[in-house]
DRENPAKOL-378744 format. One record per residue (C-alpha): residue in one letter; x, y, z. Coordinates in steps of 0.1 Angstrom, whole numbers, padded with zeros to 4 digits, always signed. Each point is the difference from the previous one (the first is absolute). Example, Ala and Ser with C-alpha at 12.3 -4.5 7.8 and 13.67 -1.06 7.14 Angstrom:
A+0123-0045+0078S+0014+0034-0007
END
This chain:
M+0717+1143+1179L+0032-0009+0019S+0015+0026+0023H+0035+0014-0003S+0014-0021+0028E-0017-0032-0014V+0016+0007-0033D+0034+0004+0015A-0004-0032+0019L-0009-0018-0032L+0030+0014-0017I+0026-0008+0026I-0012-0030+0019P+0000-0024-0030G+0035+0012-0010L+0013-0008+0034L-0019-0033+0001G+0015-0009-0033I+0036+0005+0013L-0007-0018+0032W-0015-0030-0019S+0031+0000-0022A+0022-0001+0030K-0020-0029+0014E+0004-0020-0033W+0037+0009-0002A+0003-0013+0036A-0017-0032-0011V+0023-0006-0029S+0030+0007+0024K-0010-0028+0023V+0008-0025-0027K+0035-0013+0008L+0022-0019-0024V+0003-0032+0020G-0015-0026-0023P-0034-0017+0003D-0004-0017+0034G+0005-0038-0002M+0003+0001-0038A+0031+0019-0008S+0025-0029+0004K-0020-0024-0021D-0010+0024-0028A+0034+0015-0004G+0020-0032+0003G+0014+0009+0033D+0017+0032-0014T-0024+0025+0016A+0027+0024+0012R+0017+0003-0034I-0034+0006-0018L-0010+0027+0026E+0033+0017-0004E-0003+0000-0037M-0036+0014+0003A+0012+0028+0021K+0029+0009-0022I-0020+0000-0032A-0027+0021+0017A+0026+0025+0013T+0015+0003-0035I-0034+0008-0015S-0007+0025+0028T+0034+0018-0003G-0004+0001-0039A-0034+0016+0003I+0007+0025+0027D+0033+0010-0018F-0019+0006-0032L-0026+0021+0018F+0025+0022+0018T+0019+0006-0033E-0033+0007-0017Y-0010+0023+0028V+0032+0021-0006Y-0012+0007-0035M-0034+0008+0012G+0014+0024+0027I+0018+0019-0028Y-0032+0001-0020I-0020+0013+0030V+0024+0028+0006V+0003+0012-0037F-0037-0005-0009G-0011+0015+0034A+0020+0032-0009I-0017+0002-0034L-0033-0006+0016C+0006+0027+0026F+0007+0025-0027F-0032-0006-0019T-0025-0010+0028G+0013+0013+0033V+0011-0015+0033P-0032-0018+0011T-0002-0021-0031T+0037-0009+0003C-0004-0010+0036A-0029-0023-0009F+0021-0014-0029V+0029-0008+0025V-0023-0017+0024G-0017-0021-0027A+0034-0011-0013I+0014-0009+0034T-0031-0019+0010S+0001-0020-0032I+0036-0008+0007L-0007-0010+0035C-0029-0023-0011G+0022-0017-0026Y+0027-0006+0026I-0024-0015+0026G-0016-0022-0026M+0035-0012-0012R+0012-0007+0036I-0029-0021+0010A+0000-0019-0034V+0037-0011+0003Y-0006-0008+0036T-0031-0021-0007N+0012-0020-0030V+0024-0024+0019R-0026-0005+0028T-0026-0010-0026T+0024-0026-0013H+0006-0012+0035E-0036-0004+0009C-0007-0018-0033W+0025-0026+0012S-0027-0009+0026T-0033+0008-0018M-0012+0021-0029A-0026+0016+0023K+0027+0015+0022G+0019+0013-0030Y-0031+0016-0014A-0008+0017+0033V+0034+0015+0004A+0000+0012-0037I-0033+0017+0006Q+0011+0015+0033G+0031+0015-0018G-0021+0014-0028S-0025+0015+0023V+0028+0021+0017M+0006+0017-0034G-0037+0004-0009L-0011+0016+0033S+0031+0020+0009L+0003+0016-0035V-0037+0013+0000A+0003+0009+0037L+0031+0020-0005G-0012+0016-0031L-0032+0011+0017L+0017+0014+0031A+0025+0019-0021L-0029+0016-0021V-0020+0008+0031G+0031+0016+0015I+0006+0021-0030I-0037+0013-0001K+0002+0009+0037T+0034+0017-0004F-0011+0020-0030T-0031+0010+0018M+0018+0014+0030F+0032+0015-0014F-0006+0010-0036A-0024+0028-0011F-0018-0009-0032E-0025+0022-0019T-0025-0028-0003P-0004-0037+0010E+0004-0009-0036A+0035+0016-0001M+0010-0020+0031Y-0011-0034-0014E+0017+0009-0034A+0032+0005+0020I-0006-0033+0018A-0001-0018-0034G+0038+0002+0003Y-0003-0029+0024G-0013-0022-0029L+0027+0013-0023G+0027-0011+0025G-0015-0034+0004S-0003-0006-0038S+0035+0013-0007I+0015-0026+0023A-0023-0026-0015L+0013+0007-0034F+0035-0007+0009G-0009-0029+0022R-0021-0017-0027V+0024+0006-0028G+0032-0006+0019G-0014-0030+0018G-0016-0014-0032I+0033+0002-0019Y+0020-0015+0030T-0023-0030+0003K-0004-0008-0037A+0036+0004-0008A+0008-0027+0026D-0029-0022-0009V+0006+0001-0038G+0038-0004+0005A-0004-0030+0023D-0025-0016-0024L+0022+0004-0031S+0031-0013+0017G-0010-0025+0025K-0032-0015-0015N+0007+0003-0037E+0038-0006+0000Y+0005-0024+0029G-0036-0015+0005L+0000+0011+0037E-0032+0001+0021E-0016+0032+0012D+0020+0014+0029D+0028-0025-0003Y+0027+0012+0024R+0026-0004-0026N-0015+0028-0021P+0019+0032+0010A-0030+0021-0010C-0026-0018+0021I+0007+0022+0031A-0004+0032-0020D-0033-0014-0014N-0013-0006+0035V+0011+0036+0011G-0017+0013-0031D-0034-0015+0009N+0002+0021+0032V+0013+0031-0017G-0026+0000-0029D-0031-0015+0017I+0003+0013+0036A+0017+0034-0002G-0013+0007-0036M-0036-0011+0005G-0002+0016+0035A+0012+0034-0014D-0024-0004-0030L-0031-0005+0021F+0011+0026+0026G+0003+0025-0029S-0036-0010-0011F-0014+0005+0035A+0017+0033+0004E-0010+0014-0034A-0036-0013+0001T-0005+0016+0034C+0017+0033-0010A-0021+0002-0032A-0032-0006+0019L+0010+0026+0027V+0007+0027-0027L-0033-0006-0017A-0019-0001+0033A+0017+0034+0011G-0014+0015-0033S-0035-0008+0010E-0023+0007+0031L+0013-0031+0017R+0029+0022+0013K-0025+0017+0024D-0001-0032+0023Y+0030-0017+0013A-0016-0035-0002S-0009+0005-0037Q+0034+0014-0009M+0018-0029+0017Y-0024-0026-0015P+0025-0012-0026V+0027-0006+0026L-0025-0019+0023V-0005-0025-0029S+0036-0012+0004S+0000+0002+0038T-0031-0022+0004G+0017-0023-0026I+0027-0009+0026V-0026-0011+0025V-0017-0021-0027G+0033-0015-0009I+0007-0011+0037V-0034-0014+0003T+0004-0019-0033L+0033-0016+0013V-0017-0012+0031L-0030-0014-0018C+0021-0018-0027N+0022-0015+0027M-0031-0014+0016L-0016-0013-0032F+0031-0014-0017K+0000-0039+0000I+0034-0012+0013K-0008-0036-0006E-0010+0008-0036L+0032+0017-0005E+0022-0029+0010E-0020-0024-0022D+0001+0022-0030K+0030-0009-0021K-0007+0025-0028G-0003+0030+0022K-0035+0009-0011S-0012+0005+0036V+0029+0024+0005E-0011+0020-0031N-0036+0000+0012G+0012+0012+0034L+0019+0029-0015K-0028+0010-0023G-0024-0003+0029I+0019+0028+0018L-0008+0023-0029V-0036-0011-0003V-0006+0003+0037S+0015+0034+0003T-0021+0012-0030F-0032-0012+0016L+0008+0016+0034M+0011+0033-0016S-0033+0005-0019P-0023+0007+0030V+0028+0020+0017V+0000+0023-0030I-0038+0006+0002W+0002+0008+0037L+0029+0023-0005S-0017+0019-0029Q-0032+0005+0020S+0019+0011+0031C+0024+0025-0017L-0019+0015-0029P-0031+0023-0001A-0032-0015-0014T+0005+0021-0031F+0029+0023-0011T+0013+0017-0031M+0030-0012-0018G+0007+0025-0029D-0033+0003-0018Q-0013-0033+0013D-0023-0008+0029V+0014-0031+0018K-0015-0021+0027W+0020-0019+0026W-0009-0034-0014H+0013+0010-0034C+0035+0001+0016A-0006-0034+0016V-0009-0015-0035A+0032+0015-0015I+0022-0015+0026N-0016-0034-0001L+0002+0000-0038G+0038+0005+0003L+0001-0026+0028W-0017-0028-0020S+0015+0010-0033G+0034-0006+0016L-0010-0034+0011L-0014-0010-0034I+0031+0013-0018G+0021-0021+0023F-0020-0032-0008V+0000+0007-0037T+0038+0004+0002E+0000-0034+0018Y-0020-0016-0027Y+0024+0010-0028T+0032-0008+0019S-0007-0031+0022G+0008-0035-0012S-0034-0011+0013Y-0019+0016-0029E-0002-0004-0038P+0021+0031-0012V+0033-0012+0016K-0007-0036-0011E-0005+0012-0035I+0035+0016+0001A+0015-0032+0014N-0016-0021-0029S+0014+0025-0026Q+0035-0005+0015I+0001-0036-0011Q+0006+0013-0036S+0024+0027+0007A+0010+0029+0022A-0013+0025-0027T-0035-0013+0001G+0000+0003+0037I+0011+0036-0002I-0027+0008-0026Y-0027-0016+0024G+0014+0018+0030L+0000+0035-0017A-0036-0007-0012L-0010-0010+0036G+0014+0033+0013Y-0019+0022-0024L-0033-0020+0006S+0004+0003+0037C-0003+0039-0002I-0037-0002-0010I-0018-0008+0034P+0023+0022+0022V-0005+0029-0024L-0038-0005+0001C+0002-0001+0038L+0019+0032+0001G-0023+0016-0026I-0032-0008+0019T+0016+0012+0033V+0010+0033-0015L-0033+0005-0019V-0023-0007+0030A+0023+0017+0026H+0003+0031-0021T-0037+0000-0008L-0008+0000+0038C+0027+0022+0014G+0020+0015-0028M+0039-0004+0001F-0003-0003+0038G-0018-0033-0005V+0029-0012-0022A+0025+0009+0028L-0022-0020+0024G-0001-0029-0024A+0037-0001+0002L+0000+0001+0038G-0026-0029+0000M+0023-0021-0022L+0027+0008+0026G-0023-0006+0030T+0013-0036+0005M+0036+0010-0007T+0012-0014+0034M-0010-0035-0011A+0011+0005-0037L+0035+0008+0014T-0001-0029+0024I-0005-0026-0026D+0024+0017-0024A+0028+0000+0026Y-0010-0037+0007G+0012-0009-0035P+0037+0010+0002I+0001-0014+0035S-0011-0035-0011D+0020+0002-0032N+0032+0007+0021A-0010-0028+0023G+0001-0025-0028G+0034+0013-0011I+0014-0003+0035A-0014-0036+0002E+0017-0009-0033M+0034+0015+0007S+0003-0011+0036G-0007-0037-0009L-0033-0005+0018P-0020-0031-0008E-0020-0001-0033Q-0033+0000+0020V+0009+0034+0014R+0006+0015-0033A-0033-0015-0012K-0018+0018+0028T+0017+0033-0008D-0008-0005-0037C-0038-0002+0009L+0003+0032+0020D+0019+0017-0028A-0024-0012-0027A-0030+0016+0019G+0022+0031+0004N+0005+0003-0038T-0037+0000-0006T-0007+0027+0026A+0030+0020-0013A-0017+0002-0033I-0032+0011+0018G+0020+0027+0018K+0014+0013-0033G-0035+0003-0015F-0012+0017+0031A+0030+0025-0001I-0006+0008-0037G-0036+0006+0004S+0004+0022+0030A+0028+0019-0017A-0024+0008-0029L-0026+0014+0022V+0025+0019+0021S+0014+0016-0031L-0034+0011-0012A-0007+0016+0033L+0033+0018+0000F-0006+0012-0036A-0034+0015+0012A+0018+0018+0029F+0027+0013-0024C-0028+0013-0023Q-0015+0018+0030R+0034+0015+0011A+0012+0010-0035E-0034+0013-0009V-0005-0024-0030D-0037+0000-0007T-0001-0023-0030V+0025-0024-0017D-0008+0003-0037V+0018-0025-0021L-0006+0023-0031N+0023+0025+0017P+0035-0005-0017W+0018+0004+0033V-0021-0026+0017F+0002-0024-0029T+0038+0003-0001G+0001-0006+0037L-0023-0030-0004L+0023-0016-0025F+0031+0005+0021G-0018-0012+0031A-0010-0032-0017M+0035-0006-0011I+0016+0004+0035P-0010-0035+0013Y+0015-0016-0030A+0033+0019+0003F+0000-0007+0037A-0006-0038-0005A+0027-0001-0027M+0026+0016+0023T-0008-0023+0029M-0001-0031-0021K+0033+0007-0016S+0015+0008+0035V-0010-0036+0011G+0014-0015-0032K+0034+0019+0005A+0003-0009+0037A-0011-0036-0006N+0029-0003-0026E+0025+0012+0026M-0015-0026+0025Y+0002-0028-0026E+0036+0008-0009E+0010+0000+0037C-0018-0033+0007M+0016-0017-0030T+0034+0012+0012Q-0005-0016+0034F-0018-0033-0011P+0030-0019-0012K+0017+0003+0034I-0033-0006+0020M-0008-0032-0020A+0036-0014+0003P+0002-0030+0025V+0002+0011+0036G+0035-0001+0013S+0016+0006-0033P+0023+0030-0006M-0026+0014-0025H-0029-0001+0024A-0014+0031+0015E-0032+0010+0019P-0025+0024-0017D+0008+0037+0005Y-0035+0013+0009K+0011+0034+0009K+0014+0008-0034C-0034-0008-0016I-0018+0022+0026R+0024+0028-0008I-0007-0003-0038S-0039+0002+0006T+0005+0029+0024E+0022+0021-0022A-0020-0007-0031S-0034+0008+0015L+0012+0033+0015K+0016+0012-0031E-0028-0011-0023M-0029+0015+0020I+0011+0036-0006A-0010+0005-0037P-0036-0014+0004G-0004+0020+0031L+0010+0032-0017L-0023-0007-0029V-0030-0003+0024I+0009+0030+0022L+0009+0024-0027S-0027-0007-0026P-0029+0017+0017L+0022+0030+0012V+0014+0006-0035A-0035-0004-0016G-0017+0023+0025I+0026+0028+0006G+0014-0001-0035F-0032-0005-0021G-0029+0009+0022K-0027-0016+0022N-0019-0013-0031A+0030-0020-0012C+0005-0013+0036A-0037-0010+0003G+0003-0019-0032L+0033-0018+0010L-0017-0011+0033S-0030-0014-0019G+0022-0019-0025A+0023-0014+0027L-0030-0012+0021V-0019-0018-0027S+0032-0015-0017S+0015-0011+0033V-0031-0020+0013Q-0001-0022-0031L+0037-0006-0002A+0004-0007+0037I-0029-0025+0001S+0012-0018-0032M+0036-0002+0009S-0006-0012+0036N-0025-0027-0010T+0020-0012-0030G+0031-0004+0022G-0019-0017+0028A-0018-0024-0024W+0034-0010-0015D+0015-0006+0035N-0029-0022+0011S-0001-0020-0033K+0036-0010+0008K-0011-0010+0035Y-0029-0019-0014I+0023-0020-0024S+0026-0005+0028A-0026-0016+0022G-0007-0026-0027L-0036+0011-0006L+0003+0006-0039Q-0012-0028-0021D+0000+0000-0038K-0036-0002-0011K+0008-0020-0031T+0026-0025+0013G-0008+0000+0037K+0038+0005+0008T+0008+0019+0031H+0024+0029-0003A+0018+0005+0032K+0032+0018+0012G+0029-0006-0025S-0023-0004-0030D+0001+0022-0031A-0033+0017+0011H+0016+0007+0034K+0031+0016-0017N-0024+0021-0022S-0018+0011+0031V+0032+0011+0017T+0006+0022-0030G-0034+0016+0004D+0005+0004+0037T+0034+0017-0005V-0015+0025-0026G-0029+0007+0024D+0021+0007+0031P+0007+0037-0008L-0036+0005-0012K-0017-0013+0032D+0024+0011+0026T+0017+0032-0013S-0016+0019-0028G-0037-0010+0005P-0003+0008+0037A+0022+0032-0004L-0025+0014-0023N-0023+0006+0029I+0024+0026+0011V+0003+0016-0034M-0038+0007+0002K+0000+0013+0035L+0033+0020+0001T-0007+0019-0032A-0034+0010+0014I+0011+0009+0036L+0030+0021-0014S-0025+0019-0022L-0023+0006+0030V+0028+0013+0022F+0015+0022-0027G-0036+0010-0011S+0002+0036+0009A+0034+0004-0016I-0012-0017-0031N-0030+0024-0001T+0023+0030+0004Y+0022-0012-0029S-0031-0004-0023N-0017+0027-0021K-0037+0008+0005N-0010-0027-0026G+0021-0027+0018G+0028+0000-0026P+0037+0008+0007I+0006+0034+0016W+0026+0008-0028L-0028-0002-0026E-0026+0028-0002A-0036-0011+0009
END
């Protein structure tokens, strides 16, 4: 087994390596100067290079300023929440848990800020490099994405190791189990920030997107990202706010919570006797950083630049991005086996079970490969390359209504295989290692998180690059290149969402097991009236949450639409006439900012207060039922909403590209046709499903479970001996 010093080296060195590699990639992006392509700028831009470069810089600065302003305003709200909730946490759980909570929240905020900064810095440089070749644009977008992927996991890892070391040295705990239960506050801090980041960011981006589509596309027939649409900058800002800061905080929360759950379960077994065995869950994530770096190096060597330049449909870009996930999964598999053999005893006891070291390796690899399979199933149901999306496009020839019916059906069908994957992973992992195996399965699914975040951040970067190309007046061939990059990013974004939902389900189940251990819940009997009541309310929470967030998007989009329609008559007036005015982007950015911050409060309170009211008010049985219902209900709803919205989006893109032919008449339905207009309706309806409510349900699952775990002792105290409410006699 690994020695104490070897374990410390494996914990700290990969984290430092991840930060150094991120700095190296940031430096590489910084070397791209906005000077135009050598020898081509004058010809391609009609001799107006200086004006285009100036416009690119101005648009990029507006996007950056809008994104950073939103983040800082949101962080003020989060700061108030950290102080108020930290005081409540301190009263119920003590100082150590509160300290871990504050560190987790601040780390999540820092990760979101770093991801945002590099994304808004990289987008214009991706546009600039696509002015020369698509290969250069792709390389810069991946470099920018890898900064977020590697730095987020590295910072999260180092912060967690720092807490463990600090608690070991400066706090006196009765048992190792008590210490790791206090450290679970770290996961609560990360997930709390993720809730506000996901909900606030999702409302922001979809308010701008839907408002821009309804006013610019539907009313005035403008193209995507037309500079005359006053909401287009807010839309580009929203891509970063929702998909960079939001997704980053979401997966950081998953990493923190899965690790904390595994540490709590390990501390309750004989694994706590050896340092390497106790730190085994953390080592899974630390070695994942090294695997991510090796993956980036290998994929850069294997990727065919010539192929990329000759590929007009972007398939090689899509294959390159998916290759990053596949290569990292292959590389991580043997690392997990080596790590398990090096850190764990040949046989050990976990509860009443005898577990062998290779059982743990199987559990992690099950999660690892299930995550990849869920990602590819999600791609099948949401990519325009496959039959499900083509079916939706064909149904939109008749009407928008039939397209919506087909899209809803697709979302429900797409739940089947991911749920089977999760069920098999849970069943086998639990059979081999008990609930510790489920926690390891969640860590396995997150083992390639560095690369999942890299390709997820790539999406908004390339999307913004296309918007900047359109608004700054670059040649059509530049926009064609950015569109290829963006189309591939849409596919991998869908994969990332499937990956995030699957890992959230496993994380939540692991946290639920840790809660049962801490609150002394032996069985969850659905025949118990308190359990069944909690189960019903828990199953209802995702629907209430989704309703709140969808209505918030609709309300904010209406405000955006009205503002755009007020501005358009002046914007569309002839240039030079007294009526003409330039678009007021800042007013639209302000509408999205104010609406998102105001509307995120009610859904946030629903998720945060529900497990506390159920547990402290009605006992630990009611809380256990609520967690079970919220988990099972959220998984189905999150998958179906995300995939339905993604399929509607890509059916619109499929028709826009002129790929839809009527099977009966042979007529091609392209942009501007009735089928295309019907697909725009479906896409607009799907926007809040795939980018606001669906992804945010991940955090509903995780946050309710981590809150219950952290307040587990208090919930147990406020329960009678049968698990009912304390105010009711047992």
